[in-house]
C-alpha positions in Angstrom: 133.0 35.9 51.7 133.3 32.1 51.5 132.2 29.5 53.9 133.8 26.1 53.1 133.6 22.6 54.5 136.6 20.3 54.1 136.6 16.6 54.9 139.9 15.3 56.3 140.3 11.9 54.7 143.4 10.8 56.6 142.6 12.7 59.7 138.9 11.6 59.8 137.8 15.2 60.3 135.4 17.9 59.2 136.4 21.6 59.0 134.0 24.5 59.0 135.9 27.4 57.5 134.7 31.0 57.4 136.5 33.9 55.8 135.3 37.5 56.4 136.7 40.9 55.2 137.1 43.4 58.0 139.1 46.7 58.0 141.0 45.9 54.9 142.0 42.5 56.3 140.7 38.9 55.9 139.7 37.2 59.1 139.5 33.4 59.2 137.5 31.6 61.9 137.6 27.9 61.5 136.7 24.8 63.6 137.9 21.3 63.0 136.7 18.1 64.7 138.0 14.6 64.2 139.7 11.5 65.3 143.1 10.3 64.2 144.6 7.0 65.5 143.9 7.2 69.2 143.4 11.0 69.3 140.0 12.7 69.5 140.5 16.3 68.7 138.9 19.7 68.3 140.8 22.7 66.8 139.6 26.3 66.6 141.9 28.6 64.7 141.8 32.2 63.7 144.0 33.9 61.1 144.4 37.6 60.3 145.5 37.9 56.7 146.4 41.0 54.7 145.2 41.8 51.1 148.3 39.9 49.7 147.2 36.7 51.4 150.0 36.9 54.1 149.3 36.0 57.7 150.0 38.7 60.2 148.5 36.9 63.3 147.2 33.5 64.2 145.7 31.8 67.2 145.2 28.0 67.4 143.3 26.5 70.3 143.4 22.7 70.3 142.0 20.0 72.5 143.5 16.5 71.9 142.2 13.8 74.2 140.9 16.4 76.6 144.3 18.2 76.9 144.1 21.9 75.8 146.9 23.8 74.0 147.1 27.3 72.8 149.5 28.6 70.1 149.6 32.2 69.1 151.7 34.0 66.5 152.2 37.6 65.5 154.4 38.9 62.7 156.4 41.9 63.9 158.3 43.3 61.0 160.5 40.5 59.7 160.1 38.4 62.9 157.6 36.1 64.5 156.5 36.2 68.1 155.2 32.7 69.0 153.5 32.4 72.3 154.8 35.7 73.4 158.5 35.1 72.5 160.4 36.2 69.4 161.6 33.1 67.5 164.6 34.0 65.4 164.4 30.6 63.6 161.4 32.0 61.7 162.9 35.4 60.7 161.8 36.3 57.2 159.2 33.5 57.0 156.0 34.6 55.2 153.8 31.5 55.6 152.5 29.0 58.1 151.1 25.5 57.5 148.7 24.1 60.0 148.7 20.3 59.8 145.0 19.5 59.9 143.8 21.9 57.2 144.3 22.6 53.5 143.4 26.3 54.1 147.0 27.3 54.7 148.1 25.7 51.4 145.7 28.0 49.7 147.3 31.1 51.0 150.7 30.8 49.2 148.8 29.8 46.1 146.9 33.0 46.2 149.9 35.1 47.2 152.6 33.8 44.8 150.8 34.5 41.5 152.9 31.8 39.9 153.4 31.5 36.2 152.8 28.1 34.7 155.7 25.6 35.2 157.8 28.1 37.2 158.1 26.6 40.7 158.7 28.7 43.8 160.3 27.5 47.0 159.0 29.0 50.3 160.0 28.9 53.9 157.2 27.8 56.2 156.4 27.7 59.9 154.9 24.2 60.2 152.4 23.7 63.1 151.8 20.0 63.9 148.7 20.4 66.0 148.3 16.7 67.1 152.0 16.5 68.2 152.2 20.0 69.6 155.3 20.9 67.5 156.3 24.0 65.7 159.2 23.8 63.2 160.6 25.2 60.0 160.0 23.5 56.8 160.5 24.3 53.1 157.9 23.8 50.4 157.7 24.2 46.7 154.6 25.1 44.6 154.4 24.7 40.9 151.4 26.0 38.9 150.5 23.3 36.3 147.4 25.2 35.1 144.7 27.5 36.7 143.1 24.7 38.7 146.1 22.4 39.3 149.2 23.0 41.5 152.0 20.6 42.3 153.0 20.7 46.0 156.3 19.4 47.4 157.6 19.3 50.9 161.3 19.5 50.2 162.6 18.0 53.4 160.7 14.7 53.3 160.0 14.3 49.6 156.2 14.4 50.1 154.4 15.4 46.9 150.8 16.1 46.0 148.8 17.2 43.1 146.4 19.9 44.4 143.1 20.7 42.6 142.2 24.3 43.2 138.8 26.0 42.7 138.3 29.2 40.8 138.8 31.3 44.0 142.2 29.6 44.8 140.9 27.3 47.6 142.1 23.7 47.8 139.3 21.6 46.3 141.1 18.2 46.5 144.3 17.3 48.2 144.6 13.5 47.3 144.5 11.3 50.3 144.3 14.1 52.8 141.5 16.6 52.2 138.6 17.4 49.9 136.1 20.3 49.8 132.6 18.9 50.3 130.6 22.1 50.4 131.0 25.8 49.8 129.0 29.0 49.9 130.4 32.1 48.4 
């Protein structure tokens, strides 16, 4: 299973990402360290992903300027339990997006099986690690070709051309992230 290193261009970070296959599930264990503006941070996150590239559980441990935070999530049917509480705002949501990593952009790309030039809008739980916020957002992905996807955050008009490797992982996210090493 792959081990990847991403460099956070804007977030001045490095991420060591490890994906393993256990009991018919994918298990991600990843560590990010970096500095952004006046924040020194370390993030350790774990994802449990099914064979369709959908997250069923996540755990994010962050330390920003020596202050620790824990965010947990578990999908129960059509609902999400976040930090032990059912959050009805996220009912029916299939995806999460963690602010400091491109890994969570790769999951819908692998799950959606998009046809070329047929965009798909998705509902996303957005986790802003540095600001300790969790909110809903809406994103759109369009497959341009096998290694190029167009990403749009619908709410704020943010757009990016994502370069994807042959396994579906983000290789280049202009201005934000780039894959600098991999071992598959």
